[in-house]
Steps between C-alpha positions, in 0.01 A plus 500: 500500500476850637201538721397142449279495805253755342454306171185331627344847545482499117477141383445147615795273474520177301771267642622238260599208708792317328599301807169328543432624846144536628410863562522497880841341482611760245373790719669354803820467303491848368352653827719807507372606148133390516400544866356840433294397202136396549460140386207592271746733299698195410429254222715198466573309177699195453677444165729242369862596555658698210847360406649850451533808715380841404850633541622243239238639253608858573864403453425345164303806388790729595727282287235528211442120512173347384263438798180430301506138603514600874209732507133486412446671162310799650770571754781459241322753271451747790865466607617566144266784415602682823874409473484371867827392661717603206826676602431483873831494688550211744 
């Protein structure tokens, strides 16, 4: 992201931990990206792994394949309503 270091001037970050690392291990592992961010600006959430990557969903949308079974209904509606990811070149 362009100017990623300044993003915490505007928002707090939520980090979705898909690798089941504790927050301190995660911060240590990603030291170069997170060292400048105050710890209180970070919120860590752990979720069950999702068996598909976002890039796979975007690829399917570009091919006009149904992804309704891969997304929560609200997200699917939003993506369709705003024609997100349609016709984006790779």
